[in-house]
C-alpha positions in Angstrom: 13.6 5.0 -13.9 11.5 6.1 -16.8 7.9 7.0 -17.2 5.5 8.3 -19.9 3.3 11.4 -19.3 2.5 15.0 -20.5 3.5 18.3 -18.7 1.9 21.6 -17.8 4.5 23.8 -16.1 4.5 26.4 -13.4 7.0 29.2 -12.6 8.0 29.1 -8.9 8.1 32.9 -8.6 4.4 33.4 -9.3 3.1 29.8 -9.3 1.4 30.7 -12.6 0.3 27.8 -14.9 1.4 27.7 -18.5 1.4 24.8 -21.0 4.6 23.5 -22.5 4.8 23.3 -26.2 5.5 19.9 -27.8 9.3 19.3 -28.2 10.3 22.3 -26.0 12.3 20.4 -23.4 16.0 20.8 -22.8 18.1 19.6 -19.8 19.0 23.2 -18.6 19.1 23.0 -14.8 19.3 26.8 -14.5 15.6 27.0 -15.3 13.6 24.8 -13.0 9.9 24.4 -13.4 7.2 22.9 -11.2 4.7 20.9 -13.2 1.0 19.9 -12.7 1.4 17.0 -15.2 4.3 14.5 -15.7 6.3 14.9 -18.9 5.0 13.0 -22.0 8.3 11.2 -22.7 10.7 8.6 -21.3 12.0 11.0 -18.8 14.5 10.3 -16.1 13.9 10.7 -12.3 17.2 11.9 -10.9 16.1 11.7 -7.3 13.0 11.5 -5.1 13.2 14.0 -2.2 11.1 14.5 0.9 11.4 17.8 2.8 9.7 18.9 6.0 9.0 22.1 7.9 7.7 22.9 11.3 4.2 24.5 11.8 2.5 26.3 14.7 0.4 23.9 16.8 -2.8 25.5 15.5 -1.5 26.6 12.0 -4.0 28.4 9.8 -4.1 28.2 6.0 -1.8 31.2 5.5 0.9 29.7 7.8 0.8 26.4 6.0 1.1 28.2 2.6 4.0 30.2 4.0 5.9 27.0 5.0 4.9 25.4 1.7 6.6 28.2 -0.2 9.8 27.7 1.9 9.8 24.0 0.9 9.2 24.8 -2.7 12.3 27.1 -2.7 14.3 24.3 -1.2 13.1 21.9 -3.8 14.2 24.3 -6.5 17.7 24.5 -5.0 17.8 20.7 -4.8 16.8 20.4 -8.4 19.6 22.7 -9.6 22.1 20.8 -7.5 21.1 17.5 -9.2 20.8 19.0 -12.7 17.0 18.5 -12.9 14.8 20.9 -14.9 11.4 19.7 -13.8 9.9 19.2 -10.3 6.8 17.0 -9.8 5.3 17.0 -6.3 4.0 13.5 -5.5 3.0 13.5 -1.9 1.9 16.0 0.9 1.2 15.4 4.6 0.2 17.9 7.3 0.2 16.8 10.9 -1.3 19.4 13.2 -0.8 17.9 16.6 -0.5 20.0 19.8 3.2 19.6 19.6 5.6 18.9 16.8 3.2 20.0 14.0 4.9 19.5 10.6 4.4 19.7 6.9 5.9 17.2 4.6 6.3 17.4 0.8 7.8 14.8 -1.6 9.0 15.6 -5.1 10.5 13.8 -8.0 13.5 15.7 -9.5 13.2 15.1 -13.3 15.5 15.4 -16.3 12.8 15.9 -19.0 13.0 15.1 -22.7 11.1 15.9 -25.9 7.4 15.3 -25.7 5.8 12.4 -27.5 2.6 13.1 -29.5 -0.4 11.0 -28.7 0.5 10.3 -25.1 -2.3 11.0 -22.6 -1.5 13.4 -19.8 -1.2 12.2 -16.2 -1.8 14.5 -13.3 0.8 14.8 -10.5 -0.7 13.9 -7.1 0.2 17.3 -5.8 -0.2 20.6 -7.6 2.8 23.0 -8.0 1.5 25.2 -5.2 1.4 22.2 -2.8 -2.3 21.4 -2.9 -3.7 17.9 -3.5 -4.9 17.3 -7.1 -7.8 15.0 -8.0 -7.3 12.6 -10.9 -10.0 10.8 -12.7 -7.5 8.7 -14.7 -6.6 5.1 -14.3 -4.0 3.9 -11.8 -0.6 3.0 -13.3 0.4 -0.4 -12.2 3.7 -2.2 -12.1 4.9 -5.3 -10.3 8.5 -5.5 -9.2 10.8 -8.4 -10.0 11.6 -9.2 -6.4 8.7 -11.6 -6.3 9.4 -13.1 -9.7 6.0 -12.3 -11.2 6.7 -11.5 -14.8 3.9 -9.5 -16.4 5.8 -8.2 -19.4 5.2 -4.6 -20.5 1.4 -4.7 -20.3 -0.3 -2.6 -17.7 -3.8 -3.1 -18.9 -6.6 -3.9 -16.4 -9.2 -5.7 -18.6 -12.9 -5.5 -17.9 -14.3 -8.4 -15.9 -17.8 -8.8 -17.2 -18.8 -12.0 -15.5 -20.1 -12.0 -11.9 -21.0 -15.7 -11.8 -19.5 -18.0 -9.2 -20.3 -21.7 -9.2 -18.7 -25.1 -9.4 -18.7 -25.3 -13.2 -17.6 -21.8 -14.3 -15.5 -21.1 -11.2 -15.0 -17.5 -10.2 -15.7 -15.2 -13.3 -14.4 -18.0 -15.5 -11.3 -19.0 -13.5 -11.2 -22.4 -11.8 -8.9 -24.3 -9.4 -6.3 -26.0 -11.6 -5.7 -23.0 -13.8 -2.1 -21.7 -13.9 -0.9 -18.2 -12.8 -0.4 -16.9 -16.3 -4.0 -17.7 -17.2 -5.3 -15.6 -14.3 -2.9 -12.7 -15.2 -4.0 -12.7 -18.8 -7.7 -12.7 -17.8 -7.6 -10.2 -14.9 -4.4 -8.2 -15.5 -2.1 -6.7 -12.8 -2.8 -7.9 -9.2 -3.1 -5.3 -6.4 -0.8 -7.3 -4.1 1.5 -10.3 -4.3 2.6 -12.4 -1.4 5.2 -15.2 -1.7 5.8 -16.9 1.7 8.1 -19.4 0.0 9.4 -20.3 -3.5 6.6 -22.7 -4.2 3.6 -20.7 -2.8 2.2 -17.5 -4.2 -0.9 -15.5 -3.2 -2.2 -12.6 -5.3 -5.1 -10.3 -4.6 -7.3 -8.1 -6.8 -8.3 -5.3 -4.6 -9.0 -6.4 -1.0 -11.7 -9.0 -1.5 -10.4 -11.5 -4.1 -7.5 -13.7 -3.2 -6.0 -16.4 -5.5 -3.6 -19.0 -3.9 -1.1 -20.9 -6.1 1.1 -23.9 -5.4 3.8 -24.6 -7.9 2.0 -22.3 -10.3 -1.3 -24.1 -10.0 -4.4 -22.3 -8.6 -5.6 -24.1 -5.5 -8.0 -21.7 -3.9 -10.0 -18.5 -4.7 -11.6 -16.7 -1.7 -13.2 -13.4 -0.8 -11.2 -13.1 2.4 -7.5 -13.3 3.1 -6.2 -16.4 4.9 -3.1 -14.6 6.2 -3.6 -10.9 7.0 -5.5 -8.8 9.4 -7.1 -5.4 8.6 -3.9 -3.4 9.2 -2.2 -4.7 6.1 -5.4 -5.0 4.1 -5.9 -1.2 4.6 -2.6 -0.7 2.8 -3.6 -2.6 -0.3 -5.0 -0.5 -3.2 -8.6 -1.0 -4.2 -9.5 -2.5 -7.6 -13.0 -1.3 -8.4 -13.4 -4.2 -11.0 -13.5 -6.6 -8.0 -14.2 -4.6 -4.9 -17.4 -3.1 -6.3 -18.5 -6.3 -8.0 -21.9 -7.7 -7.0 -20.9 -11.4 -7.5 -23.7 -14.0 -7.8 -23.6 -17.6 -6.6 -25.2 -19.9 -9.3 -26.7 -16.8 -10.9 -29.3 -16.8 -8.2 -27.8 -15.5 -4.9 -26.1 -12.1 -4.8 -23.4 -10.6 -2.6 -25.1 -9.0 0.4 -28.4 -10.8 -0.2 -30.4 -11.9 2.9 -31.9 -15.4 2.8 -34.3 -17.3 5.0 -33.4 -20.7 6.3 -35.1 -22.5 3.4 -33.3 -20.5 0.8 -30.0 -20.9 2.6 -30.4 -24.7 2.8 -31.1 -24.8 -0.9 -27.9 -22.9 -1.6 -25.6 -25.1 0.6 -27.3 -28.2 -0.8 -26.2 -27.5 -4.4 -24.9 -30.7 -5.9 -21.1 -30.9 -5.5 -18.6 -31.2 -8.3 -16.0 -34.0 -8.0 -12.7 -32.6 -6.9 -13.9 -29.1 -5.9 -15.7 -27.5 -3.0 -17.6 -24.2 -2.8 -18.1 -22.8 0.7 -20.5 -20.0 1.4 -19.5 -17.4 4.0 -22.4 -15.8 5.7 -23.6 -13.9 8.8 -26.6 -15.3 10.6 -28.9 -13.3 12.9 -32.3 -13.6 14.6 -35.3 -11.6 13.3 -39.0 -11.4 13.9 -38.7 -11.1 17.7 -35.9 -13.8 17.8 -38.2 -16.3 16.1 -36.6 -16.5 12.7 -33.0 -16.8 11.5 -31.9 -14.8 8.5 -28.6 -15.3 6.7 -26.7 -12.6 4.8 -24.2 -13.7 2.1 -20.8 -11.9 2.5 -18.2 -14.2 1.0 -17.1 -17.4 -0.7 -14.3 -19.9 -1.0 -13.7 -22.2 -4.0 -10.9 -24.7 -3.8 -9.8 -28.2 -4.6 -11.7 -30.7 -2.5 -8.8 -31.8 -0.3 -6.9 -28.5 -0.3 -5.2 -27.5 2.9 -2.2 -25.2 3.7 0.9 -26.9 5.2 1.4 -26.0 8.9 4.7 -24.4 8.2 3.8 -22.3 5.2 4.6 -19.0 7.0 7.8 -20.3 8.6 10.2 -18.4 6.2 8.2 -15.1 7.0 8.2 -15.6 10.7 11.8 -16.8 11.0 13.1 -13.4 9.8 11.0 -11.3 12.2 12.7 -8.1 13.2 15.3 -8.4 10.4 14.2 -5.2 8.7 13.8 -3.2 12.0 17.2 -4.3 13.2 18.8 -3.2 9.9 16.9 0.0 9.5 17.6 1.1 13.1 21.3 1.2 12.2 20.8 3.6 9.3 18.5 6.3 10.6 21.0 8.2 12.8 23.9 8.1 10.4 25.2 10.7 7.9 24.2 8.4 5.0 20.6 7.9 6.3 19.1 9.9 3.4 20.7 7.8 0.7 20.3 4.5 2.6 16.5 4.9 3.3 15.7 3.5 -0.1 13.9 0.3 -1.0 16.7 -0.5 -3.4 19.2 -0.2 -0.6 17.6 -2.9 1.6 19.9 -6.0 1.3 17.0 -8.5 1.5 13.9 -9.1 -0.5 10.3 -8.5 0.7 7.8 -11.3 1.0 4.9 -9.1 -0.3 4.5 -6.1 -2.6 1.6 -3.9 -3.8 1.2 -2.2 -7.2 2.3 1.3 -7.6 -0.7 3.5 -6.6 -0.4 7.3 -6.8 3.3 7.1 -6.6 3.3 4.8 -3.6 4.0 1.2 -3.0 3.8 -1.1 0.0 6.2 -3.9 1.0 5.9 -6.7 3.5 9.3 -7.6 5.0 8.3 -10.0 7.8 5.4 -11.0 10.1 5.0 -7.6 11.6 6.6 -5.0 9.3 5.0 -3.1 6.4 7.0 -0.5 4.6 5.5 2.3 2.4 7.7 4.0 -0.2 7.2 6.9 -2.5 9.2 6.0 -5.6 12.3 4.4 -4.1 12.2 6.4 -0.9 10.9 4.9 2.3 8.3 7.2 3.8 6.6 5.1 6.5 7.2 1.9 8.5 4.2 0.2 10.1 4.9 -2.3 12.9 1.9 -4.4 13.9 2.5 -7.6 16.1 -0.8 -9.2 14.9 -0.4 -8.4 11.2 -0.7 -12.2 10.5 -3.8 -14.2 11.0 -3.3 -17.9 10.3 -4.5 -20.7 12.6 -3.1 -19.9 16.1 -0.1 -17.8 15.0 0.7 -15.7 18.1 1.5 -12.0 18.1 5.0 -11.4 16.7 7.3 -9.5 19.1 9.4 -6.6 17.7 12.2 -4.3 18.8 13.4 -1.0 17.4 16.3 0.7 19.1 15.4 1.0 22.8 11.6 0.3 22.2 10.0 -3.1 22.0 6.7 -5.0 22.1 5.4 -5.3 25.7 7.6 -2.5 27.1 6.1 -0.8 30.1 4.9 2.8 29.7 7.4 4.1 32.3 10.3 2.4 30.6 9.2 3.7 27.2 8.8 7.2 28.4 12.3 7.1 30.0 13.8 5.9 26.7 11.8 8.5 24.8 13.4 11.4 26.7 11.9 14.6 28.1 10.9 16.1 24.7 8.6 13.2 23.9 4.8 13.8 23.6 2.6 11.4 25.5 -1.2 11.5 25.2 -3.6 8.7 26.4 -2.6 5.7 24.3 0.4 6.9 22.2 3.8 8.4 22.5 5.5 10.6 19.9 9.2 11.1 19.7 10.7 13.5 17.1 14.2 12.4 16.1 14.7 15.2 13.6 14.8 13.2 10.4 12.0 10.8 11.5 9.2 10.5 13.9 8.6 7.5 16.2 5.0 6.9 17.2 4.4 4.2 19.8 0.9 2.8 20.4 0.0 1.5 23.8 -2.2 -1.3 24.9 -3.9 -1.5 28.4 -4.3 -4.7 30.3 -5.2 -5.0 34.0 -4.9 -1.3 34.4 -1.3 -1.2 33.1 -0.2 0.3 29.7 2.5 -1.2 27.6 3.9 -0.7 24.1 2.0 -2.6 21.4 2.6 -1.3 17.9 4.7 1.4 16.2 4.9 3.7 13.2 7.9 5.5 11.8 7.4 8.5 9.6 10.5 9.2 7.6 11.2 12.7 6.4 14.9 12.9 5.9 
């Protein structure tokens, strides 16, 4: 794996910052340096490592710093073992629960190379002392080949100047009937790609612009997802070019604008265009002591006139439900779990994938399973039975080891064991290299298992 960036280095002994001179780098693993910026060359990431340490239940800053320094020393030892000379911290998480409080740090172990002149610096997400760093730069974007969306080497996110939506100009100049490549050339790298089958593809820009293709032809553009609920939407990176855009219908009606009934009727009565339909999504509420009805514009749909999804469009996704969890459950308690908990080690392809965002990427493996990875290393698994929203698709049952959707509270606690932590509507089980968190649902006064999260820190 190769990336392009510029380094500023830190000595572990004193955590003192010092700039690296251009062309200084050698692959001497006896000298390991933590950096606040990635190297400015085509460096090699030898490994991505996540380490964790226990914290007191009410840990103060000094106690967190003390545990951080222990982890930093362990990272230095790991780097020497792998022959790396640079360590870049890419993720940090602190969980201060009443029990099982922990600190997690993730680092890339890098074999650096000679710096390139003229390459802009990119900050590591985490500083060499373990603190979160703020970056004002642009997000690096890549799209994997698993979903066969070829974007070449370009990672540019071009400006989208238009905000006009109508039946002639389409959405910012893109119309139903355009092909996928036309959209990619105009808007750049999507935030998320979803391929329920070989002939259907849905891409999003941010969380509020969705483009649906069938056999490479654009069929629909909408401001709301037709397939996913908020739990997956919350994992999709924002794209300010789209999420912050105040779009305008027919250059007269703006996103979020409130209209009276006369204005709203004029909008929906706009003359249609043959072969296309534009649907306005709006909230209506009563005002003036319940005497008047006001409409607030919040969305749109532009599609071919007779467009409709086939009833079985999600069949390939739903037919493999629990495939990932069944496979992953066999790995976690083995001696090879650390090497096997990699996206590249999963023997089947995801149906959805997000762009790389601050070192992280999200993958959709079935109708209820979302996986987050830092680099190639799986860091979190989110299991949500109502991840999918499409017509009357029911909640998707899941099973992981001895836990499953709909399991009674008593049975879940028995399976969790005496060291599990139970509080109100969730159960936490620390398995050493990973944490299981079960979320409970209550119906008719009885609690049962509903959703699950796995935090992986092997």
